[in-house]
C-alpha positions in Angstrom: -51.3 14.3 -53.7 -49.2 14.6 -50.5 -47.0 11.8 -49.3 -47.1 12.9 -45.7 -48.2 10.3 -43.2 -51.2 11.0 -41.0 -51.0 10.4 -37.2 -53.0 7.3 -37.7 -50.5 6.0 -40.3 -47.6 6.7 -37.9 -49.3 4.8 -35.1 -49.9 1.9 -37.5 -46.2 1.8 -38.5 -45.1 1.9 -34.9 -47.4 -1.0 -34.1 -45.7 -3.0 -36.8 -42.2 -2.6 -35.3 -41.5 -5.7 -33.2 -40.9 -5.1 -29.5 -37.4 -6.0 -28.3 -37.4 -8.1 -25.2 -34.0 -8.8 -23.6 -34.9 -11.6 -21.3 -32.7 -12.8 -18.4 -29.9 -13.8 -20.7 -29.9 -10.5 -22.5 -30.0 -8.5 -19.2 -27.0 -10.5 -17.9 -25.1 -9.9 -21.1 -25.9 -6.1 -20.8 -24.8 -6.1 -17.2 -21.5 -7.9 -18.0 -20.7 -5.5 -20.9 -21.3 -2.5 -18.6 -19.3 -4.1 -15.8 -16.3 -4.8 -18.0 -15.9 -1.2 -19.3 -13.0 0.9 -18.0 -15.4 3.6 -17.0 -17.2 1.3 -14.5 -13.8 -0.1 -13.3 -12.7 3.4 -12.4 -16.0 4.1 -10.7 -15.7 0.9 -8.6 -12.1 1.8 -7.7 -13.3 5.2 -6.5 -16.2 3.6 -4.7 -13.8 1.2 -2.9 -11.7 4.1 -1.7 -14.8 5.8 -0.3 -16.0 2.5 1.3 -12.7 2.3 3.2 -13.2 5.6 4.9 -15.4 4.3 7.7 -12.6 1.9 8.7 -10.5 4.9 9.7 -13.3 6.7 11.4 -15.0 4.0 13.6 -13.1 1.6 15.8 -12.7 -1.9 14.3 -13.1 -5.2 16.0 -10.0 -6.6 14.2 -7.8 -4.0 15.9 -9.5 -3.0 19.2 -12.6 -4.9 20.6 -12.4 -2.8 23.7 -12.8 0.5 21.8 -15.7 -1.0 19.9 -17.5 -2.0 23.1 -16.8 1.4 24.6 -18.3 3.1 21.5 -21.4 0.9 21.7 -21.7 1.8 25.4 -21.4 5.5 24.7 -23.7 5.5 21.7 -26.3 2.7 22.3 -28.8 3.9 19.6 -26.6 4.8 16.6 -24.0 2.1 17.6 -26.5 -0.7 17.2 -27.4 0.3 13.7 -23.7 0.9 12.7 -22.9 -2.5 14.1 -25.7 -4.1 12.0 -24.4 -2.3 8.9 -20.8 -3.6 9.5 -19.2 -0.3 10.3 -17.1 -1.9 13.1 -15.8 -4.5 10.7 -15.6 -2.6 7.4 -13.1 -4.7 5.6 -15.0 -7.9 6.3 -18.5 -6.5 5.6 -20.7 -7.7 2.8 -20.8 -4.4 1.0 -17.1 -3.8 1.1 -16.4 -7.4 -0.1 -19.0 -6.9 -2.9 -17.3 -3.8 -4.2 -13.9 -5.5 -4.0 -15.2 -8.6 -6.0 -17.0 -6.5 -8.5 -13.8 -4.5 -9.1 -11.8 -7.7 -9.6 -14.4 -9.0 -12.0 -14.5 -5.7 -13.9 -10.7 -5.6 -14.3 -10.4 -9.2 -15.3 -13.4 -9.0 -17.7 -11.8 -5.9 -19.3 -8.3 -7.2 -19.6 -8.9 -10.6 -21.1 -10.8 -9.4 -24.3 -8.2 -6.7 -24.8 -5.4 -9.3 -24.5 -7.0 -11.3 -27.2 -7.4 -8.2 -29.5 -3.8 -7.2 -28.8 -2.5 -10.7 -29.5 -4.3 -10.7 -32.9 -3.0 -7.2 -33.7 0.6 -8.3 -32.9 0.3 -11.2 -35.3 -1.3 -9.3 -38.1 0.5 -7.5 -40.9 0.7 -3.6 -41.0 -2.2 -2.1 -43.0 -2.0 -1.2 -46.6 -0.8 2.2 -47.6 -3.5 4.8 -48.3 -4.0 5.8 -51.9 -3.0 9.5 -51.4 -0.3 9.8 -48.8 0.0 13.5 -49.2 -3.5 13.9 -47.7 -2.2 12.7 -44.3 -1.5 15.4 -41.8 2.2 14.4 -41.6 3.7 13.8 -45.1 6.5 14.6 -47.5 7.0 14.1 -51.2 9.8 14.8 -53.7 10.5 14.0 -57.4 13.2 11.8 -58.9 14.7 11.6 -62.3 14.5 7.8 -62.5 11.6 5.9 -63.9 9.0 4.5 -61.5 10.3 1.0 -61.8 13.9 2.0 -61.3 13.2 4.2 -58.3 11.0 1.6 -56.7 13.6 -1.1 -57.1 16.4 1.0 -55.6 14.3 2.4 -52.7 11.7 0.0 -51.4 13.8 -3.1 -50.8 16.6 -1.1 -49.1 14.3 1.0 -47.0 12.3 -2.1 -45.9 15.4 -3.9 -44.7 16.6 -0.8 -42.8 13.2 -0.4 -41.1 13.2 -4.1 -40.1 16.6 -3.6 -38.6 15.1 -0.8 -36.5 12.4 -3.2 -35.3 9.6 -2.0 -37.5 7.1 -4.5 -38.7 7.2 -4.2 -42.5 5.1 -5.2 -45.4 6.4 -4.6 -49.0 4.3 -4.6 -52.1 6.8 -4.9 -55.0 7.1 -1.8 -57.1 4.4 0.0 -55.2 4.9 0.8 -51.5 6.3 -0.1 -48.1 4.0 -0.1 -45.0 5.7 -0.2 -41.6 4.4 -0.1 -38.0 6.0 -0.1 -34.5 5.0 0.7 -30.9 3.0 -2.5 -30.2 4.6 -2.5 -26.7 2.5 0.6 -25.8 -0.6 -1.5 -25.6 1.4 -4.3 -23.9 2.5 -1.8 -21.2 -1.1 -0.7 -20.8 -2.3 -4.2 -20.3 0.6 -5.0 -18.0 -0.4 -2.0 -15.8 -3.9 -3.3 -15.5 -2.7 -6.9 -14.8 -0.4 -5.4 -12.1 -3.4 -3.7 -10.5 -5.2 -7.1 -10.3 -2.0 -8.7 -8.9 -1.8 -6.0 -6.2 -5.5 -6.4 -5.2 -5.1 -10.2 -5.0 -1.9 -9.9 -3.0 -3.3 -7.4 -0.5 -6.4 -9.6 0.0 -4.3 -12.7 0.4 -2.0 -11.1 2.8 -4.7 -9.6 4.9 -6.5 -13.0 5.0 -3.5 -15.2 5.9 -1.2 -12.8 7.7 -1.1 -11.3 11.1 0.3 -8.3 13.0 1.0 -7.8 16.7 3.1 -5.9 19.2 5.4 -7.3 21.9 7.0 -5.3 24.7 10.3 -6.8 25.8 12.3 -5.5 28.8 16.1 -5.6 28.9 17.4 -9.0 30.0 14.1 -10.7 29.3 12.8 -12.7 26.3 9.5 -13.2 24.5 8.3 -16.1 22.3 6.1 -15.9 19.2 3.0 -17.3 21.0 -0.3 -15.6 21.4 0.0 -15.2 25.2 3.1 -13.1 24.7 1.5 -10.4 22.6 0.3 -7.1 24.0 -1.9 -6.7 20.9 -2.5 -9.2 18.1 -4.5 -8.8 14.9 -4.8 -12.0 12.9 -6.0 -12.3 9.3 -9.5 -13.7 8.8 -8.2 -17.1 7.6 -5.1 -17.2 9.8 -4.8 -19.8 12.6 -2.7 -19.1 15.6 -1.6 -22.7 15.4 0.6 -21.6 12.4 2.7 -19.2 14.5 6.4 -20.2 14.2 7.7 -20.5 17.8 10.8 -18.4 17.5 12.2 -16.6 20.6 13.7 -13.1 21.1 15.8 -11.9 24.0 16.6 -8.2 24.4 20.2 -8.1 25.8 20.7 -4.3 25.5 19.0 -1.2 24.1 21.1 1.8 23.1 19.3 5.2 22.7 20.9 8.5 21.8 19.0 11.8 22.2 19.8 15.3 20.8 21.2 17.4 23.6 21.2 20.8 21.9 19.7 22.7 19.0 16.2 23.0 17.8 15.7 19.1 17.9 16.8 18.8 21.6 15.3 15.7 23.2 14.6 14.0 19.9 15.8 10.4 19.5 18.8 10.5 17.2 19.4 6.8 17.0 18.3 3.7 18.9 19.2 0.0 18.4 18.1 -3.2 20.0 20.7 -5.9 20.5 19.0 -9.3 20.4 19.7 -13.0 20.9 17.2 -15.1 19.0 16.3 -18.7 18.1 14.4 -19.5 15.0 12.9 -22.6 16.7 13.2 -24.1 20.1 15.9 -26.6 18.8 17.9 -24.0 16.9 21.1 -22.5 18.1 21.3 -18.9 19.6 22.1 -16.2 17.1 22.8 -12.5 17.6 21.6 -9.5 15.7 20.9 -5.8 16.0 17.5 -4.3 15.0 17.4 -0.6 14.0 14.7 1.7 12.9 14.9 0.6 9.3 16.7 -2.7 9.8 14.1 -5.3 10.8 14.8 -9.0 11.5 13.2 -11.5 9.2 12.4 -14.7 11.1 9.7 -17.4 11.0 8.0 -15.9 8.0 7.5 -12.6 9.7 9.4 -9.3 10.1 10.3 -7.9 13.5 10.5 -4.1 13.6 11.7 -1.9 16.4 9.0 0.8 16.7 9.4 2.3 20.2 11.1 2.2 23.6 10.6 3.4 27.1 11.5 2.8 30.7 10.7 0.1 33.3 11.4 1.1 36.9 12.4 -1.7 39.2 10.3 -2.1 42.4 11.1 -4.1 45.5 8.0 -4.3 47.7 7.8 -5.9 51.2 4.8 -6.5 53.3 4.4 -5.4 56.9 6.3 -8.5 58.1 9.2 -7.6 56.0 8.7 -10.4 53.4 9.4 -9.7 49.8 6.1 -9.9 47.9 7.2 -8.2 44.6 10.6 -7.8 43.0 10.5 -7.0 39.3 10.6 -4.2 36.7 7.3 -2.7 35.5 6.7 -1.2 32.0 5.7 2.4 32.2 4.1 3.9 29.1 5.5 7.3 27.8 3.0 10.2 27.7 5.0 12.9 26.1 8.2 13.5 24.0 10.3 13.8 27.2 9.1 10.3 28.3 7.0 11.3 31.3 5.6 7.9 31.8 2.7 6.3 33.8 2.3 2.8 35.2 0.7 0.7 37.8 2.0 -1.9 40.2 -0.5 -4.5 41.5 0.4 -6.7 44.5 -2.4 -9.2 45.3 -0.2 -11.2 47.7 -0.7 -8.8 50.6 -3.4 -8.3 53.1 -4.8 -5.8 52.4 -3.9 -5.9 48.7 -1.7 -3.1 47.5 -1.9 -1.0 44.3 0.5 1.7 43.3 -0.2 4.3 40.7 2.9 6.1 39.7 4.5 8.7 37.3 8.1 8.1 36.2 10.2 11.0 35.0 13.7 10.2 33.6 14.7 13.8 34.3 12.2 14.7 37.0 10.9 18.1 38.1 7.7 19.4 39.8 6.1 22.7 38.8 2.9 24.4 39.8 1.6 24.5 36.2 2.2 20.8 35.2 3.0 19.0 38.4 5.5 16.2 38.2 7.0 15.7 34.7 10.2 15.2 32.8 12.4 17.9 31.3 14.5 15.5 29.1 14.0 12.0 27.8 17.3 10.6 29.0 18.1 9.2 32.5 19.7 12.3 34.1 17.7 12.6 37.3 15.1 9.8 37.4 12.2 10.2 39.9 9.1 8.3 40.8 5.9 10.0 42.0 3.7 7.4 43.6 0.3 7.1 45.3 -0.5 4.0 47.3 -3.9 2.3 47.4 -5.1 -0.6 49.6 -8.1 -2.8 49.5 -9.5 -5.2 46.9 -7.8 -5.0 43.5 -10.7 -6.9 41.9 -8.4 -9.5 40.3 -10.6 -12.4 41.6 -13.8 -11.1 40.0 -13.0 -12.9 36.7 -13.3 -9.6 34.7 -10.2 -8.9 32.6 -8.3 -5.8 33.7 -5.9 -3.4 31.9 -2.5 -3.9 33.4 -1.8 -0.2 32.9 -4.8 0.9 34.9 -5.9 0.6 38.5 -9.5 -0.2 39.4 -10.1 2.0 42.4 -13.7 0.9 43.1 -12.8 -1.0 46.2 -9.5 0.7 47.0 -8.6 3.5 49.4 -5.7 5.9 49.0 -3.3 5.9 52.0 -0.3 8.1 51.0 1.7 9.8 48.3 5.5 10.1 47.9 8.3 10.9 45.5 11.6 9.0 45.6 14.8 8.5 43.6 16.7 5.3 42.8 17.9 3.5 45.9 15.4 5.2 48.2 12.7 3.3 50.2 9.2 4.5 51.0 7.8 3.2 54.2 4.0 2.9 53.8 1.8 4.1 56.7 0.0 1.8 59.2 2.6 -0.9 58.9 1.4 -1.9 55.4 5.0 -2.4 54.1 7.6 -0.6 52.1 8.4 0.2 48.5 12.0 0.5 47.2 12.9 2.2 43.9 15.8 -0.2 43.0 16.7 1.3 39.6 15.5 1.7 36.0 15.7 -0.7 33.0 14.6 0.0 29.4 12.1 -1.8 27.2 11.6 -2.0 23.5 8.4 -2.3 21.6 8.5 -4.7 18.6 6.0 -4.9 15.8 5.8 -8.4 14.4 4.1 -8.6 11.0 3.6 -11.5 8.6 2.2 -10.7 5.2 2.5 -13.6 2.8 1.3 -11.4 -0.1 3.8 -8.6 0.3 6.3 -10.1 -2.3 3.5 -10.4 -4.8 2.3 -6.9 -4.1 5.9 -5.6 -4.6 6.1 -7.5 -7.9 2.7 -6.0 -8.9 3.9 -2.5 -8.0 7.1 -3.0 -10.1 5.0 -4.3 -13.0 2.7 -1.4 -12.7 5.6 1.1 -12.9 7.0 -0.8 -15.9 3.7 -0.9 -17.6 2.8 2.7 -17.1 6.2 3.8 -18.4 5.7 1.7 -21.5 2.2 3.1 -22.1 3.4 6.7 -21.6 6.7 6.7 -23.5 6.2 4.2 -26.3 4.4 5.6 -29.3 2.4 3.6 -31.8 3.4 4.8 -35.3 2.8 3.9 -38.9 4.9 5.1 -41.9 4.2 4.5 -45.6 6.5 5.0 -48.6 5.1 4.9 -52.1 6.8 5.4 -55.5 4.4 6.4 -58.3 3.9 8.5 -61.4 2.0 11.7 -60.8 1.4 14.3 -63.5 4.1 12.8 -65.7 6.8 12.8 -63.0 8.1 10.0 -60.8 7.3 10.9 -57.2 8.2 9.5 -53.8 5.5 10.0 -51.3 6.0 9.5 -47.5 3.2 9.6 -45.0 3.1 8.9 -41.3 0.4 8.7 -38.7 0.1 8.0 -35.0 -2.5 5.7 -33.4 -3.2 8.3 -30.8 -4.5 11.9 -31.1 -1.6 13.5 -29.2 1.1 11.5 -31.1 3.8 13.5 -33.0 5.3 11.7 -36.0 7.1 14.7 -37.6 10.5 13.2 -36.6 9.6 10.0 -38.5 8.8 11.9 -41.6 12.0 13.8 -41.4 14.2 10.7 -40.9 12.5 8.6 -43.6 12.5 11.5 -46.0 16.2 12.1 -45.4 17.0 8.4 -45.8 15.0 8.1 -49.1 16.8 11.1 -50.6 20.2 9.5 -49.6 19.3 6.2 -51.2 18.1 7.9 -54.5 20.7 10.7 -54.5 18.2 13.5 -54.4 19.1 16.8 -52.7 16.6 18.3 -50.3 14.9 21.4 -51.5 11.7 23.3 -50.8 8.8 22.8 -50.2 9.4 21.4 -46.7 7.8 18.1 -45.6 4.9 20.0 -44.0 3.6 21.4 -47.3 -0.2 21.6 -47.8 -1.7 18.6 -49.5 -3.0 18.9 -53.1 -5.7 17.1 -54.9 
């Protein structure tokens, strides 16, 4: 009679198998186990990198609200949905924060159990020697003339002490074998690398939340304080309060710039340095320093970097009655590598109000192709090309204006002129006059405070140390056994690596040579890589 089950019997057996129901607790446990795998951690790290891409494509509110508003005005349909999805504040969005927190949880949940396992492994003894060492891939064996007891007594204790001196962890079974292992720091380095990644992520998040970054333009002979009103641009961290700004003060006494005057790099800035006087607090004494390209000033928990420079022409403007209504330098923004610069002068204390839109060229020239521009960035033949506008500047409307742009909605152009330092331009219709007094320089300073940068640096150094340990330290085991085989006293040596790509042939060679020296046995064929026998 056949023992085969009929389809009805199979259905009956399947119905007897109890159905497994995970339940909420089981699903949470399954989710946590999946989250704390290294595979998921790598996927989350890759996903975090992808999620950061929109932050470099779309304008961000943390850096330029004006650009965000302009984008929304130019793209009213798509911009509204992008704004709802957080594409204009990527690093503060819910979805970016969720990926960041999941990555942190994944790394921490992966590291802690591995630390426990590694700690247990470091405190445990090396494993017992296999029964047949010559079955290992890397092995060696040779015969000795002594008895098993005599050879074991001479060899095992001496070799165990020597291995301990070389920082192997050793277990000795009297008269039988020695088992030794080293390379535990490989896993220590691996764990250290992953801990360092967590430290870097926390430090970056902490620094971006409690730090700030801004730019200040300071003209020669003037000063600026570390207060919000003095910044040309300011980006605070999400948890940073401007009340925590340290009120230090900087004064630019001189700015030295050298340009290449020949060769393929002609016109390039060869060196520039800002000479400063500064106070660390309003009550502190004045100190002097020099800031270079790679020599910032650390003050008030922030670093002051010199990131740029330019020119500030000096204007003396009089009204039709001959009264001075403006006497100051005005920052002009460079537009090319030769420092062809543009700027605006607004004079509301006149009737009608006066606006001047100008191009400054440190080495001025006019061509049909490009119009007014500069041939060289240094002050060789400075020129101002100005157009005058009169009317209502719109400063009383309450709407903020860009100081580098002129709102011409209610203005009328009255004249155009080009002048050199020391020359005066008489405006038509008795409006007044404009004198080009001279040229000063300005420096652009980037002031950045990142309270997490030292921790991030420490994390980076730990990561390098950990990855070096995990790459260059090998986890190895070596076994030495003295036994009687086929009527002869044999010494068997076997070694193995804890990793597939590990090479332990050098260990076999060294231990084999040392065993022969201890027992006084000359090396002969077969070599230590002979084929194993049963």
